Structures are given as C-alpha cells and as structure tokens.
N, C-alpha and C positions, 0 to 999 in steps of 0.2 A: 370613455372613448369608444366609438362604434367598433373599430377594429379589435379592441380588447374584448368587448362583449361577444362578438362573433366567435373569436378564438376560444374564449372561455366556454361558450355554449357547446362547441364541438368537443372540447376536452371533458367537460362534465358528462356529456352523453355517453362517453366510453367508460366512465367511472361510476355511473349510477345504475348499472345492471344489477340483477339479483345475485349474480355470481361473477365477480370480476376476476380476470386472470392476468397473468403477466403479459399475455399477448395483447390484452386491452391497453395495458400501460405502454407497451411498445407502439401501439397504434397512436397513442397520444404523443409519444416522442416523434413519430413520423409526421404528424400534423404540424408540430412546431418546426421541425426541420424543413419541410417543404414550404411552409408559409414564409419563413425568413431566410431560406437558403443556407442554413448551417451545414457543416460537414458531419456533425455528430450531435445528437441530443440524447441525454440519458437521465435515468432516475436511479438513485441509490438510497439505501436506508441503513440507519444505525440507531442504537438506543440513546447515545450521547454524542456530543461533538468529539470527545476523546477517542471514541471507537471509530475505526476506519469504516466508512460506509460500504455496504455490500451492494453491488449492482443488482437492480431489480429488472430493468428493461432498457433498451436503447434502440436507436435507429441511426444508421450511418456507419462511419468507420470506427471499428472497435478499438483500434490502437489509440485513437484520440481520447476515447473515454478513459483508457488506462493511464494515459499521460496526465489527464486532468486529475484523476484520483491520486496519482503520484504527487502532483504539484500541491494539492490542497492538504497541507499538514494540519496539526491540531490548532495552531494559532489562527490559520485562515478559517477553519471550520467554526471556531469560537466567534470569530468576527462576523461570519455569515449568520450566526444565531442571533446576533444583536442588530444587524442592519438588514434592510429588505433585499438588497441586491449588491453584487460586487462584480467588477469586470477586471480581466487581466489581459495584457497584450504580450506577455512573455512567458507563457506556461512552457516549461522545458521538459523534455523527455529524458529518461535515464539512459546510460550507456548500454548498448547491447552488442553482442557478437554476431557478425554476419556469417554466411556459410564458409567463407574462407578463413575464418578465425580472427579477423581483424575487428577492432573496436570502432563503433561509430556512435555518434550522438544524434538523437532525433531532433528535427527542426523545432523551433519554438512554435507554439500554438497560441491562439487567443480564445477567450470565452467569456460568457455571462453566466453567473451562478446565483441561485436563490435557494434559501433553506427554510424549512418549516420545522421549528423546534418546540416541542412540548416536553419539558423536563420529565425524565423517567418514563417517557412513553415512546416518543419518536424523534428522530432527526432525519428528515427527508430532504435530500439534496437533488435539485434540478440543475443540470449542466447543459449549456448550449455553446458549442465550440466550433471553431474553424481550424482548418489545417495550417493556415499561415497566420502570422501576427497581423492584426488590424484593429482600427478604432471602431467604436460603435456610436452611432448618432443618437441623439436624445429621443427622437420619435420612436425608434425601435425599442429603446430601453423602457420608455413609458408604456408602450403597448404590451411588452412582456410583463412588466410589473403589474399592470392592470389585470391582465388575464390570470396571472399567478395568484393574485389576491382572491379572485372570484372562483378559482379552481381548488383552492386549498382544502375546503371542507370535504368535498367529494373525494379528492385525492387521498386524504388522510384515512377516510373510511375504507377506501379500496386497498391501500397498503396494509391497514390493520387486518383486513379480511384475508389477504394473501399470506402475510407473515404468520398469523395465528393458525392458519390451516396447516402449517408445517410442510407445505408443498412447493416451497420456493425451489426453482430449478436454475439451470444455466440461462442467463439472459439471452444467449444465442438462440435458445429454443423458443424464446418469446418474440421472435421476429427480428433479431439483430442481424447484422451483416456477417458473412462468412469470415472465419478466422484468417488473418493475414498470413500469407505464405512465409515460412521461416520463423514464425512466432515461437518462443520457447514453449515446450510441453509442460503441462502441470505436473507437480510432484505426484508420483504414484501413491494412491491411497489417500490423498488429501482432497477435501471438498473444494469446489470452485472458490476462487478469491484468495487462495493462499499462494505461497511463493512459487514462482515458476523457475524452471531450470532450462539451460540451453540444450538443444538436441545434440546427440553425440556427433562429433566432427571427425572426418577422416583426415589423416595426415597427408599433406601435399608434398612433403619432402622428408628427408632423413632426420634422425635425431639431432644432428649437428648442423642443420642448415640455418641456424640463427633465428628461427621463428619461435614465437611463444608456444608453450605447451597447448595441445589440443584437448587434453582431459581437464575439464573445468568444474567437475562435480565430484563430491565425495561418494565413493562406491556404496557405502553402507547407508548413509542418510539421504543421499541425493540432494544435499545442500551444496552450495557453491564451495569450492576448495580454496586453499591458500593462494594459488596462482591467480584465480579470478579476483580474490580479495585485494591482492597487491596492486593490481591495475585499477580496479574499481575505486578504491579509496582515494587514490591520487586524482582521478577524474572528478569525483564528487566534491573534493576540496576545491579544485579548480573551478568547477561550476558555481559553487557557493561564493567564491571570490569574485567571479565575473559578474554575478547578478546581485551582489551585496546581500547574501542570505547566510543563515546559519545552517550547519549540518553537524551531526553528532556521530560519535563512534562509541559503541558499548562492547565491553568484553565480558565473557562469562566463562567460568571454569567449573569443572565437574570433578569432585573428589570423593573417593570411596569412604564410607563412614568408619570402616574398620582400620583405616590408615594404611592398608596394603594396596594390592592391585586386584582388579576384577579379572575373572576368567574371560577368555576371548569371546565365548558365546554370550556371557552376561554383558561384556563391554559393548558388543554390537547391539544388544537389546536396549541397554541404557541410552546409547547414542540415538537409536531410533525414537525412543521416548522423548529425549531432549529436543530432537528435531520437531516432533509433534507439539511439544510445549511452546517452542519459539514460534512455530507457524500459527498457533492459536493466539499467541500473545501480541503479535506484531502486525503491522499493516502489510498489505500485499506488496507494496513498493519498497519496503525495507529489505535490505540485502543481507541474508543470513548465510554465514560461512563457517565451515568447520576447519579450523586451522591445524589443530593437532587432535589426537584422540580425546584429550580431556579439555580442550580449549576452543571456544567459539567467538566469532566477532560478528557484530551487527552494524552495518552502515545505515544510518538514519538520515535520509535526505530531508531538508527543510524542517529540521527538528531543533528546537531551542533547549538550553540547559534546564529550564524550569519545568520540563516535562519528564525528566529522568525518573522522578519518584513515581509518577503514574505508570511508566513503562515497567520499572522494577517490581512494583507491587503486582502488576498484571502477570509478570513472569512467575513470581513466587506463588501466586494464586493458582495458576494452571499447573505448576510443579506439584503442588499438593493434590490437585484433582487427578492428575495423570499417574503420579508415583505412589499415591496412598499415604497413610499415616506413618509407615515405617519404611522409608526408601533406603536403598543400599548406598546412595550417594547424597551429597549436599552441593549446593551451588554457592558461588560468589560472583558478584557483579561489580563492574566499574564502568566509568564513562568519561568522556571528554568532548568538548565542543569547539569547532572552528567558527568564528575567530576569537571567541572569548578566552579560551584556554591554550590555544596554539595557533601559530601563523602558517604552518606547513603541515602536510600530511605526515611527515616524519615526526614532528613534535606531537601531533595528535596521537599517533600510535604509541610513542614513548610515554606520554602522560597516562593513557589508558592502561598500559602494562604496569606502570608503577603503582597506580591506584588499585589494580587488581591484586597485587602483592599485599597491599595494606588491608584489603577486604579479606584475604585469606587469613591474615594474622588476627583479624577481628573475630573470627570464628565461623561456624557453619551457617549457611544461608544469610550471610551479611553482604551488604552493598556499601561501597564507598563512592559517593556521588558528589563531585565538586559543585560549589554554588556559583 
C-alpha cells in the first residue's frame, strides 16, 4: 500500500543514520502519532517476553505509555511475539492517589500493539494508543502493519546500537512529553523504570477525622506500606473481576540465618537490599509493599498463576547477586491468584499467608506456589 510505503520510508530515514539516538526513535514515534492522530506512541525493549519492556522513546502523553505497559502482562507479550498485531479497547490504568489522598482509577485507554521478537536478542514493542476507548478500522491496521514490516530491519539495528552503547537514558530526554503533574516520584537511587512511590501528602485534618492515613510509604525502603497495600489489593481484585482477568498476590518473608534478630542498623540495610532485589526482579507496574519489618507483599496485576515460577526464580537470582554467597538472611515466597484460588481479596490474602507459613517450614530460600 502506498500509505504504508511512505510511512515506512520516513521511519527508516530516522533509523539509518550512522549514529542513531533515542531522539531519532522519538522522532519516529512522533511521525506515527501525527500521521494517525494517536495520543501516545512509544517504543520499548526487552530481552524476552517474560521481561518487562523498558521504554526507549515516545511521543505524546507519558501516562498513556505507562498504562499500556501496565496492561500488557507476560501472557499478552507472549501473544504479541506470535502474531503480527493486537488491539485492545479496554486498557486500564492502575489506582493512584491524588493530592487530597483519595484513590482514583485511570480511565480505560485503547491501543494497537506490534512486537518484533528474536529469541535471546530482542523483544521490541511498538505501542500506539488513545486516551479513550475506541475501535480501529481495517485500513488503519493494514497501513500500520505494512509500515511495521518494512521498518523492522532498520529499527532492530537502531535499537541494538542504542542498547549496546550502554547510553540508554530517560525516554523523556529523547523527545517525550513533560511529566504529568502529580505523577508519583521515582524511588530514590533507583534507575528509570522501577517502582514509583507517591509524593508525600500533607494532612488535611486531625488524626481522628476519619480519613485514611496520609503516610503511604515505608520510611526505610520507600516501598509502599501496609496502608497502601490494604486498599490497593481490594481495588486490583475488583478490577480483575470487572474485566474478567487474573491478578496475583505474592508474599515474601525475610528471616535471619542465625535464627535470632538483626541489629537495627543491619535490619535497615537488609530491608534496603530487599527493596533493590524486588525492584530489579519485577515489572514497573507491580506494586511492592513492605507490610512488616520482615514481610513484603507484591500485587501483580494481569498475572496468571503459571508465571509464579518465573517470578520466583528471578527474585532468587537477584537475591544471590545483591546479597552475595553468604547472606545474613534467607527468603521464603508464596503466591495466590484471583479467581483461580480465591473469590475475594480476603481469601487471596489468607491463601498467600497460609502458603507462606508452609514455605518457611520447607526451609531457607523455598517457595510454595499453588498450581
């Protein structure tokens, strides 16, 4: 098709330079966005479909890109690796806290997604999305598909050049839109793409005015705390129920190897290391919470029970890398999934806690994961 060929020519021109930058990829995103009036177009890269793609460049509204990456779980990414194109009319955002401390849920988005997958080399994701839910006509899909096929070779070389140079930066610096006001700030000391935490909130009333607590993060790790977890879990289960999807809950406990208790300074150091391990192991959209000093919970949106093993292995892998060969603590992991193992968030919580006890009984660095 002529329209596909013209679009592909423009995209290839940006990717066939002697030295391609993220700004060039952002320019490609802008070409697609302006040509088809999308609200956001982005490119993201990973090694495998199991790994959460890291944004490379985008144009348009950043929050839409984040919502899309949140929606596309492992199952969807595997599906995109096998088929040329996939569309969604109900990409949903995660619950967020506004400035007054109230929870809100982002509106559904819609989008068209394509992936270029070469095993053990690249998983490149192209996302083209709208702010509101809508259908996509056949002509648009055919034109995008045609341009995508003609663009893949030069795009892959460009992405390889950027990632191998080790100079990947924030996609905002590559021509993206400014950050949305009120967006959660990134975890201090963590690279882009890891878990974000809400900005500190000021109390609007006294301690007994009936409002939810305004302190939503753990002071040591900057992970979300138990108060945030309690509300978020119920909302994620309700969302999964509404859209007929799965979501999972994972529990993790940290136990000293000597059977005693850690000194306060060492306890804080270990907690910081565990936060780093979980941030490296999980998707940006997974919600990591520190419930107690020695216990953590991870809310996994759009995650099925058959991915437990992959997630647990990744956590244990980074545990060894971060803690070394002779760590002062060991981990235990459990999990449960709605709706396969539980019909309510209370049951989900109870199942995960029960299995965590079984994991502890099994011994150090053991996981009990239901089928």
